[in-house]
PLY file of the C-alpha trace (Angstrom):
ply
format ascii 1.0
element vertex 417
property float x
property float y
property float z
element edge 416
property int vertex1
property int vertex2
end_header
130.85 162.27 45.34
130.03 158.99 47.07
131.12 158.67 50.71
133.53 155.92 51.73
132.73 154.00 54.90
135.81 154.37 57.09
136.75 152.56 60.27
139.80 154.29 61.70
139.97 152.14 64.81
140.19 149.09 62.58
142.97 150.69 60.51
145.20 151.55 63.45
143.80 149.94 66.59
144.14 151.31 70.11
147.81 150.35 70.31
148.70 153.32 68.11
147.26 155.86 70.56
150.05 157.61 72.45
149.31 157.82 76.20
149.81 161.60 76.23
146.43 161.94 74.49
144.83 161.16 77.84
146.77 163.68 79.90
143.62 165.72 80.66
139.93 165.00 80.08
138.28 167.05 77.34
134.83 166.43 75.99
134.02 165.54 72.36
137.69 164.82 71.63
138.70 163.89 68.12
140.00 160.33 67.99
143.74 160.29 67.10
143.19 157.80 64.26
141.61 160.41 61.95
144.42 163.02 61.96
147.00 160.20 61.77
145.33 158.86 58.61
145.07 162.19 56.76
148.43 163.54 57.94
150.21 160.44 56.63
148.21 160.54 53.38
148.48 164.22 52.48
151.67 165.55 54.09
155.42 164.96 54.35
157.78 165.27 57.30
158.74 168.87 58.03
155.58 170.40 56.57
153.37 172.76 58.59
149.93 171.60 59.74
147.27 173.94 61.13
144.31 173.14 63.37
142.23 176.32 63.94
139.96 174.52 66.45
142.72 172.53 68.14
140.80 171.68 71.34
142.92 169.42 73.53
145.60 169.05 70.84
144.88 165.65 69.31
145.94 166.75 65.83
148.95 168.66 67.16
150.27 165.66 69.06
149.81 163.34 66.09
151.64 165.84 63.88
154.47 166.03 66.43
154.76 162.24 66.60
154.82 162.01 62.79
157.62 164.57 62.40
155.48 167.45 61.10
155.37 171.01 62.40
152.03 172.08 63.84
150.17 175.27 64.71
147.02 175.22 66.85
144.44 177.89 67.65
141.64 177.68 70.18
139.46 180.24 71.90
139.47 178.30 75.18
142.56 179.00 77.35
142.23 175.55 78.95
142.43 173.94 75.51
145.59 175.91 74.80
147.14 174.75 78.10
146.33 171.08 77.45
147.63 171.29 73.87
150.88 172.94 74.92
151.64 170.50 77.73
150.83 167.32 75.82
153.08 168.32 72.89
156.06 169.68 74.82
158.95 167.35 75.73
160.48 168.25 79.10
163.72 167.14 80.72
162.77 164.17 82.90
165.35 165.19 85.50
164.03 168.76 85.80
160.41 167.62 85.84
161.07 164.99 88.48
162.84 167.56 90.66
159.97 170.07 90.33
157.38 167.42 91.23
159.29 166.43 94.36
159.58 170.09 95.35
155.82 170.65 95.00
155.09 167.51 97.00
157.33 168.86 99.79
155.49 172.20 99.67
152.19 170.35 100.07
153.30 169.07 103.46
153.14 172.63 104.77
149.62 173.31 106.01
149.50 176.94 104.87
147.61 178.80 102.16
149.21 181.79 100.49
146.57 182.30 97.84
142.82 182.70 97.53
140.23 181.88 94.89
136.87 183.56 94.54
134.15 182.79 92.02
130.34 182.58 91.99
128.75 179.87 94.16
132.03 178.26 95.18
130.34 176.70 98.21
127.69 175.19 95.95
130.35 173.31 93.98
132.96 172.51 96.63
132.98 171.48 100.28
135.05 173.49 102.74
137.69 170.78 103.18
138.07 170.35 99.40
138.45 174.12 98.98
141.19 174.26 101.61
143.13 171.40 100.06
142.78 172.82 96.54
144.10 176.13 97.86
147.11 174.32 99.35
147.83 172.75 95.98
147.44 176.04 94.13
149.70 177.77 96.66
152.38 175.09 96.24
152.34 175.55 92.48
152.51 179.35 92.75
155.43 179.17 95.20
157.38 177.12 92.67
156.75 179.64 89.88
159.86 181.67 89.13
162.13 178.82 90.16
161.14 176.45 87.37
160.86 176.52 83.59
157.65 177.87 82.09
156.92 174.46 80.53
157.14 172.76 83.92
154.88 175.39 85.50
152.27 174.71 82.81
152.60 170.98 83.47
151.81 171.58 87.15
148.87 173.81 86.22
147.48 171.09 83.97
147.79 168.42 86.67
145.91 170.73 89.05
143.18 171.40 86.51
142.76 167.68 85.87
141.61 167.01 89.45
139.18 169.92 89.91
136.05 168.13 88.72
136.88 165.05 90.79
137.20 167.25 93.89
133.81 168.93 93.42
130.13 168.03 93.79
129.84 167.82 89.99
129.26 164.49 88.27
132.69 163.48 86.86
130.98 161.37 84.15
129.14 164.31 82.63
130.43 166.43 79.76
128.67 169.47 81.22
129.06 170.67 84.78
126.08 169.53 86.84
125.85 169.15 90.60
125.43 165.43 91.12
122.78 163.97 93.43
124.86 160.80 93.49
127.92 162.66 94.77
125.84 164.46 97.42
124.47 161.13 98.61
128.02 159.78 98.88
129.04 162.82 100.94
126.10 162.29 103.28
127.22 158.67 103.68
130.67 159.82 104.82
132.67 160.01 101.59
134.95 163.01 101.00
137.15 163.91 98.02
140.91 163.81 98.56
142.36 166.53 96.29
145.97 166.22 97.47
146.04 162.49 96.77
144.36 163.10 93.41
146.98 165.74 92.56
149.97 163.63 93.54
148.58 160.73 91.49
148.11 163.07 88.50
151.71 164.29 88.84
153.09 160.75 88.81
150.83 159.58 85.98
151.46 162.56 83.73
155.19 162.45 84.42
155.21 159.05 82.73
153.29 160.43 79.74
155.70 163.33 79.21
158.70 161.03 79.57
157.16 158.78 76.94
156.58 161.77 74.66
160.21 162.85 74.99
161.39 159.37 74.03
159.16 159.32 70.93
159.98 162.75 69.46
163.69 163.20 70.15
164.50 162.17 66.57
162.48 165.08 65.13
163.43 168.73 65.09
159.84 169.87 64.61
157.80 172.45 66.48
154.30 172.88 67.87
152.94 176.38 68.44
149.61 176.99 70.16
147.78 180.32 70.28
144.62 181.38 72.06
142.31 183.12 69.65
139.26 183.07 67.41
139.40 180.82 64.34
137.58 183.58 62.43
140.79 185.62 62.80
143.24 182.90 61.74
145.10 185.02 59.17
145.85 187.78 61.66
146.86 185.33 64.41
149.33 183.53 62.16
150.73 186.78 60.76
151.26 188.21 64.26
153.22 185.09 65.19
155.39 184.87 62.10
153.61 182.05 60.26
153.18 182.98 56.58
151.31 179.96 55.24
150.64 176.31 56.05
150.87 173.12 54.00
147.82 171.35 55.38
144.79 172.14 57.56
142.84 169.60 59.55
140.19 170.51 62.09
136.99 169.43 63.77
134.87 172.54 64.39
132.36 172.68 67.25
128.95 171.19 66.63
125.97 173.52 66.35
124.50 174.12 69.79
125.82 170.75 70.98
128.58 171.38 73.51
129.21 174.44 75.65
132.93 174.06 76.34
133.04 177.02 78.69
130.20 175.75 80.83
131.82 172.33 80.85
135.16 173.63 82.09
134.28 176.75 84.04
135.43 175.24 87.36
138.84 174.30 85.90
139.20 177.73 84.27
138.32 179.57 87.49
140.46 177.52 89.86
143.47 177.54 87.53
143.23 181.30 87.03
143.07 180.87 83.26
139.93 183.02 82.98
137.68 185.01 85.30
133.91 184.42 85.31
133.52 187.61 83.27
136.10 186.45 80.71
134.43 183.04 80.47
131.11 184.73 79.66
132.71 186.94 77.01
134.58 184.07 75.36
131.44 181.93 75.33
129.62 184.62 73.33
132.45 184.65 70.76
132.63 180.86 70.39
131.37 179.27 67.18
128.25 177.18 67.76
127.18 179.20 70.79
123.54 179.79 71.69
124.44 183.36 72.69
123.23 185.13 69.57
121.80 188.64 69.53
121.18 191.59 67.26
118.79 189.81 64.90
115.13 190.47 64.14
113.64 187.14 65.12
110.34 188.04 63.46
111.93 187.43 60.07
113.26 184.02 59.05
117.04 184.19 58.48
118.32 183.96 54.90
121.65 182.56 53.76
123.31 182.23 50.34
122.39 178.53 50.17
118.98 177.16 49.19
119.37 173.93 51.15
120.25 175.84 54.31
117.39 178.32 53.82
114.86 175.48 53.73
116.23 174.17 57.02
116.34 177.61 58.63
112.72 178.28 57.70
111.58 174.96 59.21
113.43 175.64 62.46
112.19 179.26 62.57
108.58 178.06 62.57
109.36 176.00 65.69
111.92 178.14 67.53
112.88 181.53 66.13
116.04 181.96 68.19
117.32 178.47 67.33
117.02 179.29 63.63
119.42 182.19 64.16
121.77 179.99 66.20
122.04 177.72 63.14
122.29 180.68 60.73
125.01 182.29 62.85
126.98 179.04 62.96
127.24 178.77 59.17
127.98 182.49 58.80
130.88 182.02 61.23
132.05 178.93 59.35
132.07 180.95 56.11
134.62 183.24 57.75
136.69 180.29 58.99
136.76 178.71 55.53
137.75 182.02 53.95
140.55 182.45 56.50
141.69 178.88 55.91
141.85 179.43 52.16
143.97 182.55 52.67
146.62 180.85 54.84
146.79 177.54 52.97
149.47 177.23 50.31
148.34 176.63 46.73
147.54 172.94 46.07
147.46 172.34 49.83
144.70 170.21 51.38
142.09 171.07 53.99
140.40 168.30 56.00
137.19 168.96 57.96
135.65 166.49 60.41
132.03 167.38 61.13
128.92 165.86 62.67
125.33 166.38 61.52
123.10 167.91 64.20
119.39 167.67 64.79
117.89 170.96 65.96
114.19 171.15 66.88
113.76 167.74 65.27
115.20 169.02 61.97
118.22 167.15 60.58
121.06 169.41 59.45
123.51 167.89 56.92
126.40 170.00 58.16
129.04 168.46 55.90
126.94 169.09 52.77
126.37 172.75 53.61
130.00 173.30 54.53
131.05 171.60 51.28
128.99 174.16 49.34
130.58 176.98 51.32
134.07 175.55 50.75
133.54 175.19 47.01
132.29 178.77 46.83
135.58 179.78 48.46
137.61 178.04 45.75
138.17 174.64 47.36
137.70 171.42 45.40
136.29 168.33 47.17
138.80 165.47 46.89
137.64 162.88 49.41
134.45 162.15 51.36
134.13 159.55 54.10
132.21 158.76 57.26
133.12 157.04 60.50
130.78 155.85 63.25
131.16 157.62 66.59
131.64 155.09 69.38
131.92 157.44 72.36
130.47 160.93 72.58
131.19 161.41 76.32
127.52 162.30 76.73
125.51 159.86 78.86
121.97 159.14 77.61
120.30 160.72 80.64
121.90 164.08 79.85
121.46 164.45 76.11
122.33 167.78 74.56
120.36 170.22 72.44
122.25 169.33 69.28
120.84 165.81 69.22
122.76 162.55 69.34
125.50 162.65 66.69
126.08 159.10 65.46
128.77 159.59 62.81
131.50 161.95 61.73
131.99 163.06 58.15
135.49 163.50 56.79
135.72 165.93 53.87
139.07 166.68 52.26
139.40 169.70 49.96
142.19 171.00 47.78
143.09 174.61 47.16
143.75 175.42 43.51
143.54 173.46 40.28
144.51 169.82 39.92
0 1
1 2
2 3
3 4
4 5
5 6
6 7
7 8
8 9
9 10
10 11
11 12
12 13
13 14
14 15
15 16
16 17
17 18
18 19
19 20
20 21
21 22
22 23
23 24
24 25
25 26
26 27
27 28
28 29
29 30
30 31
31 32
32 33
33 34
34 35
35 36
36 37
37 38
38 39
39 40
40 41
41 42
42 43
43 44
44 45
45 46
46 47
47 48
48 49
49 50
50 51
51 52
52 53
53 54
54 55
55 56
56 57
57 58
58 59
59 60
60 61
61 62
62 63
63 64
64 65
65 66
66 67
67 68
68 69
69 70
70 71
71 72
72 73
73 74
74 75
75 76
76 77
77 78
78 79
79 80
80 81
81 82
82 83
83 84
84 85
85 86
86 87
87 88
88 89
89 90
90 91
91 92
92 93
93 94
94 95
95 96
96 97
97 98
98 99
99 100
100 101
101 102
102 103
103 104
104 105
105 106
106 107
107 108
108 109
109 110
110 111
111 112
112 113
113 114
114 115
115 116
116 117
117 118
118 119
119 120
120 121
121 122
122 123
123 124
124 125
125 126
126 127
127 128
128 129
129 130
130 131
131 132
132 133
133 134
134 135
135 136
136 137
137 138
138 139
139 140
140 141
141 142
142 143
143 144
144 145
145 146
146 147
147 148
148 149
149 150
150 151
151 152
152 153
153 154
154 155
155 156
156 157
157 158
158 159
159 160
160 161
161 162
162 163
163 164
164 165
165 166
166 167
167 168
168 169
169 170
170 171
171 172
172 173
173 174
174 175
175 176
176 177
177 178
178 179
179 180
180 181
181 182
182 183
183 184
184 185
185 186
186 187
187 188
188 189
189 190
190 191
191 192
192 193
193 194
194 195
195 196
196 197
197 198
198 199
199 200
200 201
201 202
202 203
203 204
204 205
205 206
206 207
207 208
208 209
209 210
210 211
211 212
212 213
213 214
214 215
215 216
216 217
217 218
218 219
219 220
220 221
221 222
222 223
223 224
224 225
225 226
226 227
227 228
228 229
229 230
230 231
231 232
232 233
233 234
234 235
235 236
236 237
237 238
238 239
239 240
240 241
241 242
242 243
243 244
244 245
245 246
246 247
247 248
248 249
249 250
250 251
251 252
252 253
253 254
254 255
255 256
256 257
257 258
258 259
259 260
260 261
261 262
262 263
263 264
264 265
265 266
266 267
267 268
268 269
269 270
270 271
271 272
272 273
273 274
274 275
275 276
276 277
277 278
278 279
279 280
280 281
281 282
282 283
283 284
284 285
285 286
286 287
287 288
288 289
289 290
290 291
291 292
292 293
293 294
294 295
295 296
296 297
297 298
298 299
299 300
300 301
301 302
302 303
303 304
304 305
305 306
306 307
307 308
308 309
309 310
310 311
311 312
312 313
313 314
314 315
315 316
316 317
317 318
318 319
319 320
320 321
321 322
322 323
323 324
324 325
325 326
326 327
327 328
328 329
329 330
330 331
331 332
332 333
333 334
334 335
335 336
336 337
337 338
338 339
339 340
340 341
341 342
342 343
343 344
344 345
345 346
346 347
347 348
348 349
349 350
350 351
351 352
352 353
353 354
354 355
355 356
356 357
357 358
358 359
359 360
360 361
361 362
362 363
363 364
364 365
365 366
366 367
367 368
368 369
369 370
370 371
371 372
372 373
373 374
374 375
375 376
376 377
377 378
378 379
379 380
380 381
381 382
382 383
383 384
384 385
385 386
386 387
387 388
388 389
389 390
390 391
391 392
392 393
393 394
394 395
395 396
396 397
397 398
398 399
399 400
400 401
401 402
402 403
403 404
404 405
405 406
406 407
407 408
408 409
409 410
410 411
411 412
412 413
413 414
414 415
415 416
């Protein structure tokens, strides 16, 4: 099938992007234009949409705004928090009252909580730590007196200012201690976490109010679960979801973005995961470099000739990397199988993928995944590509997966035409 050249920004423009999409930074975010296009094309209001790699909830929010029901899964607890907050309307009156209460608590110069994690002094100055503890304490003191949704909103606002309050470079997708920030500190600059937090509260209050105004006409739901996409069937069954009408997702790139390393400071400060839990989740994540249990002296073999040729080339250069790639597609086989099982007959499945370069070897990810999908019983219905304008990865800190210049949109159908 010939690929169509797509330009989603041209179709919809930036005016169609709801402000709640920017409620919290998250690297390698899917642009809202893509899910909006396929949701409108392949689904009807009231149908159930699944994103098994929901990330920061771009697809879930677009589904909510378009009057569809949505279910999201992600292994990262921070992703779950962002997705839940940005898709949950909250009473403006209650939210405003809670924000004012927290701001009053912040005026008290006391800390009733502590945070401990590896190398905290490496990442944060003493004054920043004290002020972040004051914020965290204020949020915890409000817990029990406010709705769960409002508590999560406060948690998210706190998480959103962690990087800005640290020595890490706020422009970087990954967490690196910034020489530029250190030079600024030496010159007399200091982060102001409390001011950052209060600004985040006010800014995000506007976004949630806007969300409430946009979705009041729809009686549709969004459910978000933390879990492994390779266990989608079990996760949905445990939570009372029998099947879905449509699946759209953008799986992680191979070896390209370590989400847990990128957001470890936010996870630790927010109490969403301990350092030990972060390490365990990172090993489970699809696309991770943490592979083990293989005999690296033998080139890995898959069920696909095209992939085997690539694996052999990489193996001759870097044996472990060849198994990173092999493991990625083995994991994606499980995800595709799970997706087939939960998708209703004649339902559609949209995948947005990028093609990596590992050890100088180009990997046509969409082609390999198309073969896997067709072996699972899916039929390819649409193929398109869209140029990536912003990868959130500055050129001086390129990643091991290579620069990914375009995204491929593949739409499959379950069952016969």
